[in-house]
N, C-alpha and C positions, 0 to 999 in steps of 0.2 A: 754146583756152578752158579745157580741162581742165588744161593746164599752169599757167595762171595761178591756178586754184583750188588746185592742189597747192602752188604757191609761196606763196600766202597762208597756208595752214595751216602750212607749214614756218616762215614768219616768226613766226607765233604761238608755235610751240614754242620757237623760238630766242630770242625776245625777249618773254617773258610779261609783265613789268612794263611795258615800253614799250607793248605791245599793249593792256594794261589801260587805261593813261592815254589812249591813242588812242581806245579805245572810249568811255571816259567823255567825252572831248571831243566825239566824234561824237554821243553821246547828248544832250549839252548843246546842241550846235549844232542838232540835229534838233528838240529841244524848243523852242528859240528860234524856229526857222522855223515850227513848228506854232503857237506863240502869236502870232506876227506874222500868220500866215494868218487866225487867228481875229479878231485886232484889225482887220484890213483887210477883213473881211466875207466871207471865202471860204466860211464855213459859216452865212451869214446876217448881214445888216448889223446893226451895233450902233446903238442909238438915239443920236442926236447930242445935244449939250448943249442946243442950241436946242429940240429936241423935248422933252427932259426938263424944261426950264423951263416948258413949257406942259402938263406932265403932269396929266391929270385921270383919275379913275377912271370906267369905264363905269357908267352909271346905268340901273337897271331900267326897261324900258318895260312899261306895264300894259295889259292887254286887258280891255275892258268889254263886258258884254252889253247888250241893248237897254233894260234897266231901269237902266242906268248903274251897276250893281254890278260890282266887279272880279271877274273869273273866271280870270285867268291872268297870267303874266308872261313876258317875254323878257329873257334876260340871258346875258352871257358867264359870269358868276357871279352868284348870287342875293345881291347886295350893295346896301347903301345907304351914303351918306356921312355919317359923324359929323363934327362940327367939333371944334376943339381944346378947347373948353369942356366937351365931353362925355367926354373921356378923363380919368378920375380919377387921383389920385395913386396909389391902390392898384393900378390896372391897369398903369400905367407901371412901378412898382417891382416888381410881380410878374413882369412880362415880362422886365425887365432882369436880375433876380436869377436867373431860370430859364433864359432863352434866350441871354443875351449880357451877362455880368457886366462886361465891359470896354467896353460900348457907348459910354459917354461919353468914353473916352480914345483909341479907335482912329479911323481915318479911313475906315472902311468895310470894312477887312480886318483880322482879328485873327490876326496871324502867330504869336502864342503858341499859339492854338488849333490852327493848322495843324501846329505843331511837336508838340503833344500827340498829334494824330491820327496823324502820321507815325511817332512812336516807339511809342506804345501799340498803335494799331490795325494798322499795317502791319508794323513790326519785331517787336513782341511778340505780335501776334495777339489783343490784348485789345479789348473793346468800349469805346472811349473817347468815344463819341458823335460828333456831327458838328462841323465847324469853321466852318460858315456863320454869319455875323453877321446881326443883324436887318436890316441894309441889304441884304445879299445875298438874304435871303428876300423883301424887298420887290421886288427885281429879278425873282426867280422868280415871285412872285405876280402881278405886273403883266404880264410878258412871256412867262411860261410857259417850258416847255422843249421845244425842237423835236427831233424824232427825226432823227438823222443816219444816213448809210449805214454808219458805223462810229464807235466811240469816242464815243457820244452823251453819256455822263455826263461825261467829262473836258471835252469841248467846251462843254457847257452850264455846267459849273462855272466854267470860265475866262471865258466870256462874262459870267457873273454878277459875277465879280471886277471886270471893266472897267466894267460898268454901275454897280455899287455905288460905285466910286471917283468916277464922274461924278455920281451922285446926291449923295454927300457934299460934292462941291465946289459944289453948287447950293443944297441945302436945309440948314436947321439941324437939330440933333438932334431937337428937338420936332416939326418937320415930317416928319422921317423916321418917327418913332413914329406920327404920325397916318396916314401912308401905309400903314404896316404894319397898324394896327388896322382900316383900311378895306378891306384886300385879303386878309387871312388867312382860311383856311377853318376853320370850326368844325364841319364835318360836316353831315349832313342837307341837303346842297346849299345851305348858307347861308354867306355870306362877309361879314366885317365885324363889328365888335363890336356895332354897333347892332342888326343882325338877330339876333345871338346872344343879346343881353341880353333882347330881347323874346320870343324863342322859348322860352328856358329859365326866365326869371324875370319876364316880363311887366312890364318896367320899362326906362326909358332907361339907357344905360350909366353916366351920371354918378351914378345913384342906387344902383349896386351896392355892397353891403357888402364888407368885406375878405374874408369867407369866400366870397361869390359871385364876386368878382373872381378870387380864387385858383383857384376851381373852373373858371372859363372859361379861364384861362391854362393850367391843367393839361390841358385838353382838347386843346390845340395839339400836344402830343407825339404823339398818335395819336387823331384825332377819333372814330373808330368804337369803338376799344377803351375809351376813357375817356368815352364819351357818358354824361352824368349821368342821362339818362332810361332808357336800356337797361341801363347798368352802374353803378348808384349806388355799389356798394361800391368798385369800381375808381376811380371818380371821386373818392370821398372820400379814398381812400389817396393818390391823385395830388395832390389839393388840399393835403393835409398836407405832402407833399414840397415843394410850392411855398412854403407858409408857412415851412417850415424854411429854405429858401433865402433867403427874405426876412430871416429872423433872422440867417443867416450873413453876409449882406452889409450888415447894419445898417439895414435899412429899417424894421423893426418890432422891438418888444421881445419877450422870451419871454412876458411876460404877455399881450400882444396876440395872439400866436400861440395860446396856450391858450384865450383867449376866443373866437377864431375857429373853433376845432375843435368846432363844433356839428353836430348831425345835419343832413344835407343835405335841404333843403326846396325843391322846385321849384314854380313856377307855370307849368307847361308850356302853351304855346299851340299847339294843332294848326294846321298850315298850312291856310289856306282851300282848300276844294275848287276846283280850277282847271277850266277848260273842257276839253272833249275835246281830247286832244293832236292828234287828226286835224284838228280844226277850227283849232287853233293853227297847224299846218303850212300849212293852206289860207290862213289870213290872212297868214302870213309870205310865201307865194308871191305873193299879190296885192300885198302891200306892196312887195316887192322890185321888181316890174315898175313900180309907180308911182314908187318912189324913183329908179330908174335914169333915168326920163324926166323927173324933177322935182328936180334937185339943189337944195341949200340956197343961200341968197344968197352964202355964202362959198365956194361951189363944191364942198363936200364932199357925198358921197352919204349921205343919212340912214340911220341904222343902228338897228334895233330893239334890238340888244344894248348900245348905247352912248349913245344920245341921250336917254334918259329920256322917251320919247313916251307919250302916252295915246291908245290905239287904241280907238275906240268902234265896236262891230260890230253886225251885224244880228241876231245869234243871240238867239232868245227863250228864256230859261232854262226856262220852263214847257214849251214845245214840245220843247226839247232833252231834258228829263226823260221826256216821253211817248215820244220816239223811242228813247232808251236803254233804257227799261223794255220796250218792245215787242220790240226786237231781242233783248235778252238773254233774255227769257222764251221767245220762239219758238225761238231757237237751242238753248237748254237742253233744251226738250222734243224738238226734232227730233234732237238728238244721241243721245238715248236710243234712238230708232228707228234712227238711222244705225248705232250700235254693234251692233244686232241684225240689221239688214237692209241691209247694204251689199254691193256687188258690184264686179267689175272687168270690165265687159262688153267693153272694148277689148283685154283681155289674153287670149291663148289659154290656155284652162284655167281662166279665172276668177280669183277672189280667192285661192284656195289656191295656184295657180301663181304669182301675183304675190307673195304673202307669202313663199313658199319662195325665190323669186328674190332678194327683198330680204334675207332671212335669210342666204342664201349670200354676199351681197355685204358682209355685216358684217365689219369688219376683224378682230375677235377670232375669228370663225368661220373666216375665211380663214387666220388664223395657226394655229389648231388643226389644220386640214387640212394645212397645210404642214409641221407637226411630225409628221405621220403618225398622229394620234390616230384611234382607232376611231370609226366612225359612231355607236355607242351612247354613247360619251363626249361626242361633239359634240352629239348629240340631248339628252342630259342637261343640257348647258350651255344649250342653246336653251330648254328647258322649265323650267329652274330659276327659281322665283319669288323675287324679292327686291324691296326698295323701290327703285323707279326714278323718275326725275324725270318728273312729269306736271304740265302747266300747268293750274291751276284758275283760271277766269276771275274776275278781281277780287281774287285772292289771290296769284297767282304760282306758282312751282314748289313742289310738295309731293311727298313720298314716297308712291308708290302700289305696292302689291304686284302685280308683273307679271312675266311671263316675257319673254324677249327678243322672242319673236314677238308677244306682247300689246302690248309697247311700240311695235314697228314698226307694228302695225295701228292703234293709237290715233293715231299721228302722221300717217298718210296718210288716215284717214277723218274727220279733224277738220273740222267745218263752220265756215264763216266767213260774214259777212254785212255789210250796210251799209244805211243808210236816210238819205234826203235829203228835207228839207222846204223848199220854195221858194215865195215869192210869185210867182204867175204874172203879176201885173200890173206888178211892178217888178223882179223878179229877186233880191230880197233873200233871203238864205239864213236860214231861220228855225230849222232843226234840222239837225245834221250829225253823223252817227255813222259813221265810216269803217271800223270793224271791231269785233270782239268784245272786244278788249283790246289797247291800244297797247303795253303791256309785252311781250305775247306776239308780236305782229306789227305792224310799223310800216307795212306795205303799206296804203295808203289805197284801200279798195275802192270809193270813190265816184269816184276819179280814174283807177283802173286799168281799161283797156279789156278787155272780155270779150264773148264771143258773147252777143247780146241776145235770141236766139230770136224769138218772134212779137211782141214789143213793137215790132219795126221795121215791122210790117204797116201801122199807121195812116199812116206816111209814104208808103208805096207807094200806099195807097188815096187819099190826098189828091192825090198826083201824078196818079193816074188820073182823079179828078174834074176836076182842072185841065186834063187832056188831052181832056176831053169825054165820058168814060164816064159812064153813068147809074147811079144807085143801084138802079134797078129793072131793070137789065140782068141776064140770067141766064147762068150758066156751068155747063157740064157737070162733074159731080163724077166724072170718070173717072181711072183710073190710067193715066198717059201716060208713054211712054218718049221722051225727047228725044234723038234720034240726033245732032243737031248739037252737043249738049253731052255727048259721050262716054257716050251711052245713060243719061243721068241720069233717074231715075224718082222724083220727089218723092211721098212717101206721107203720108197723114193719120195723126195721132196715134191716132185711134180705130180705124183699120183699116177704116173703112166707106166704101163707094163707091156710086155710082149716083145717079140723079135729078139735080137741078140746084139751085144756090143763087143767090139774088140777091146783089148786092154787099154789102148790109148784113147779110144772113144769113151770108155767108162770113166776114166779119170777126168777127161776134158769136161764131161757133162755131169760129173759127180754122182754117178749112178750107185746107189747104196746096195741094191740087190746083188749086183755084179761084184762090188768091192768086198762084200762079205764072203762071197764065193771064193774070190782070190785069196782073202785072208785065211780061210779055212784050208785051202789047198797048200798054202805056204807054211802054215803052222804058227800058232801064237808065240811059242818060244823063240822061233827064228825072227819074228817081227820085233819082239821086245829086245832081242840082242842087237838087231839093226838100229833100233832107236838109241840104244846106249852107245853104240859105235859113233853115232852122229852127234852126240853131245847132250842127249836128253838125260838129265840127272834126276828128274822126278820119279817117284815110285809109281810104276805102271801096273794096273790090274791085269791078270791073266784071263781075259775074257775076249770072245770073238768080236764084241761090239767096239773094241778099241779102234778098229779101222774107221768107225763112224765118228770118232773123236769124243768118246765118253770119258776118257781119262782127263784128269786135271794136270795141265802142264803150263809152265810160265811162257810168256812171250819171249823172254830171253832165251830159253831153251829151244823154242821153236825156230827162232831166227838163226840161232847157232846151227841147228840141224839143216836148215835151208842153205846156209852158207856153204856147207860141205857139198851140197848138190850143185850150187851155182859155180863153185870154183873148180869143179871137175872131179870131186871125190875125195878131197883132203879134209880131215877133221881140223877145226880151228878152235882156239880158246879165246872167248871174248875178254877184252881188258879195257880199262879206262885210264890207267896211269902210264905215261911214257917214261918219266924220270922223276926222281926226288932229289932235291938239293937241300943240304942242311943249312943252319944259320951262318956257318962259316964259308958257304959257297962250294962245299964239297959234294960231288954227286955220290949219293949213297945207294941209289938204285937206278937202273935203266932197263926198260923192257926190251926183250929180244924175242919177238914173236917168231914162231916157227910152226910149220905144219905138224899135225900129229899123224897117227896111222891113217891108212886108206880106209874109207868107209865102205867102198864097193869097187868093183872092176870098172875101168874107164869106159868101156863100151856100154855097160848097163847105166852108168850115170848119164852118158850122152843121150841114151834112149829116153831116160826119165826127163831130162831137160826138154827134149823135143815134145814129149807128152805134155809137159807143163806149159810149153809154148802154145800147145793146142787149147789149153784152158783159156788163154788170152785171145787167141785168134778166132775161136769158134765155140767156146764153152762158157762156163759160169763166170769167167773173168773178162768177158767180151767188152764190158763197160770201159775197161782200161784203154781200148783203142780210140776212145773219144778224147784223149788228153793230148794228142799231138806229139807223142813221144817218139822220136825217130830211131828207136832201137827195138830189137825183137826180144822183149822181156819175157820172163817166165813167172809163173805164180800159181797160187791156189786160194780159193775162197773157203770159208768155213762158217757154218751156222749151226748153233746148238738147238736142242729141242725147245719148242715154244718160243723161239727167237730171243732167248735170253742173252746170247753172246754172238757178236758178229766179228769175224776175223778176215783179214787178207794179208798174205805175205807175197811180195813180189821181189824179183831179183834180176840184176844184170850180172855179167861175169865178175864185176868188181864190187857191187854194192847190193846188200839185202835190206829191204825195208818191210817191217811188219807193223800192223795196227790192230788194235782191239777196241770195240765199243760195246757197252752193255750196262746193265743196272747192277747195283750191289744187292738189292733186294730181289731175288729171283722170282718172287711172287708177281712182280710187275714186268711186263715185256710188251713189245709192239704187238698189236692185235693181228697183224698179217705178216707173212714171210716177205711179202712185197716190200715192206718197210724195214723189217728186222733182219734180213739176211746180210751176210758179210759183204756181198758184192754191192749192197746198198748203203751199209753203214761204215764199214772199214775201208773198202777199196778206194773211195774217193780221197781219203787221207794219203794213202800210198801213191795214188796217181798224181796228186798235187805235188808231192815232194819230188817224184821222178820227173815231172814236167819242169819244175824249177831247175833241177840238176841238168836237164837236157839243154838248157839255155846258156850254159857256161861257154865262154869263148875258148877256154882250154878244157874240153870235156874230160870228165873222169869215167864216163860210161862208154862201153863198146858193145858190139853185137855178139851174140852167141854164134859160133861157127859150127856147122854140121857137115858130115860126109855125105848126107843125103837130104833131099828137099822135102820128101813126104814119106810117111809110112805106106808100104805097098798094100794097104788093105783099108776098106772103108771103116769109119768109126761105128756105123750102125747098119744092120741089114734086117729086113722084115722076114726073117726066117730063123729057124732054130740054130743053135750054136754049131752043130755038126754040119748042117747044110751050108751055113755061112762060111765056115772054115774052108770047105771044099770050093765054094764059089769064089772066095777071095783069091785062092791060089790060081784060078784060071782067068780071073778078071783082068783084061788088058786096057779097059777104058777108064778106070777110076783115076789113075795117076795122070793120064793124058788130059782128062777133063779138069783136073786141078791146075795143071799148067796153063790151060786156056783161060780159066777163071782168073788166075793171078795176072796174066798178061792183060786181060780186060780191066782188071782192078787198077793196074798201074796207069793205063791209058786214061782212065776216067777219074783218077784221084784228084780231089779238090780239098782245100782247107776245111777242117771240121769246125763249125761254130761251137763255142764252149759256153756253158752256163756259169753261174756264180761259183760253182764248186769245181770248175774245170773238168767236167765229166759228161757233157752232153754228147750223146751219140745218136744219129738220126735213124737207128734201126732198133727193132725189138731185141731185147737181151735175154738170153737164157741164163738166169742167175738165181738159182734156188727159188724158182717160181716167180721171179721178178718180172713184171710186165712193163713198168715204167723205167725210164732211164735217167731221170734227172731229179735229184732231191728238191732242187729249187722249183722245178715245174710242179712237183707234187704238192709242195707247200701252197702254191698259188691255186691249183685246181681243187685240192681237198678242202681248203678253207672257204672256198666259194660255195661248197655244197652244204 
């Protein structure tokens, strides 16, 4: 082998000219093979002439809210189709003069331009511009450029040559121009001359003046750089270049050019505010499942990005605003506390140890250490304050004066959240906010499974009722070690033990010791089956700790399960699409919601509702009573270990609202349960939305109605379970005292003052060890210390 290589180089030295021509020949042969491979589809099939004859541009699909107002769009590109009568003489001439002066004489490929590019750009190193014709640009606009594993640019350029030749063999020059004007990008995520004309000048393209036409054609060279809204001086200069080109090629006179050089005046139209992108994604997922199961009559699968559909959704724009406002306000306030009072309880050494580890893992810090820099120099680099990127909700990245350590800290203790509003009677999604800012994080926190904490308890309690356990059965509140489960020892959030709780008292106060006892008596398999009946689709672990919320479940699943509780026991299926209308105005889909199977017996569901009312009236959800909501809501709080996730789900007979707040990096969490529990983080969001709903002149909320006013047994007794059960059976004063207390409460009821989060309650709240009752109050008091 080595001998052959030596022989090859010997031949090159002995026959240099012959070798040169051999190499040239080999290069030409290789290029020919390369081009043939492209032609025959080795790097992606070329569109056939038959396909090109039917070429149509994808048309935007529109998404509508429940009030039939457009709130968003789906598109491959944000384009619409102008017809040939809308493309004015000025537009055509400006385009040809600027982009492809020999457009009317070539057949898709301008070989003179390629010669210019080869000589000036390649041989002489000068910037001679591109060689692509308008037809080649049409090919690029419609079919895009695919990323190849090597030589992407040459492969795509050659493919565009073949496509351009085929286009020119099918379409007239005027039709090619129309294709171009309907597919070219004008920046700001808009494609096509019609969209651009309305965006910048608020008029149809056929009404554009010479100056306006030249301005838009000028934008094409570099849409962001020559954007007439953000860079009017550059746009004006570029417009004048276009006008000069039109004079050069005889399309307009010198006098017409001078008359068109007027100050640039826009009538810019702000794009309409679209729906939450999280909701758009949710609708797209639902649509895809439907489309795959329901192909069109011609056999093709409907496409949101290409078929020009009208998607009418369930989202209520007013409720959506309530939800967005409540989530943004709460997270903004909580972030102030988080920045001051966060911890890393799961990291040995706490947050300082975690931050030091993350700083040491920084690539620049590693590089400095590998270079042998002194620790003092490295520390100076770490502490150096400069403007670093920080995402401001609603605005995007902004420069913020931070050290490297500050920047890392801000990234890991960032709070996120979500809120979902659903009709419990139909499953219609009324409000959907999947995160704090779609631009910052596209993770949909409504669909993402997370540990649910005590919000799972009502499912276990309903399974227990179905299994025959009694609401007035008592359970010892003892700290128990379960040897059969690796010495597991479930603890109460308050740290309090002793006495016994009835079933309804244990749920209202979220007592873990009793809940585990109820879970074990009911049986894990029965509880898992109950969860599935109620709409929980996540895979659940067969462990006794599931009652404490150790399973990862999405907010969508949990709200769906709570809907079956609030509507009286009927399983529902959540949905976002009411109907779909095709481009011809034909309804091709219409939702027909209906109840599924029963999830439990009516009596047991009503008992659970009453128990969950107790959560609000006297338990961990007591904070909700400070929102001035004139309805007897039900609900449940949830807080996961180390305060990593805070949950609250509340319901009326018609509406269920769930919220989640937490960090993505579970190494960072609130330092105390006082600040990190669901009643403190998530409940105020739900409370705010319910408060807003309760102000409607035509209310959609009503009260739960029960056949009884109180459970005939106290929630807690300072005696063991057996004694408590016997005592409760003979106690005649408990219910009588409750009636007296309620009468006194009605007589003394006064308006409740509300803080900035609409959640101030003038009493101490039992809420997963919470002592304070107002986030706003905490911010003021804590920051003073």
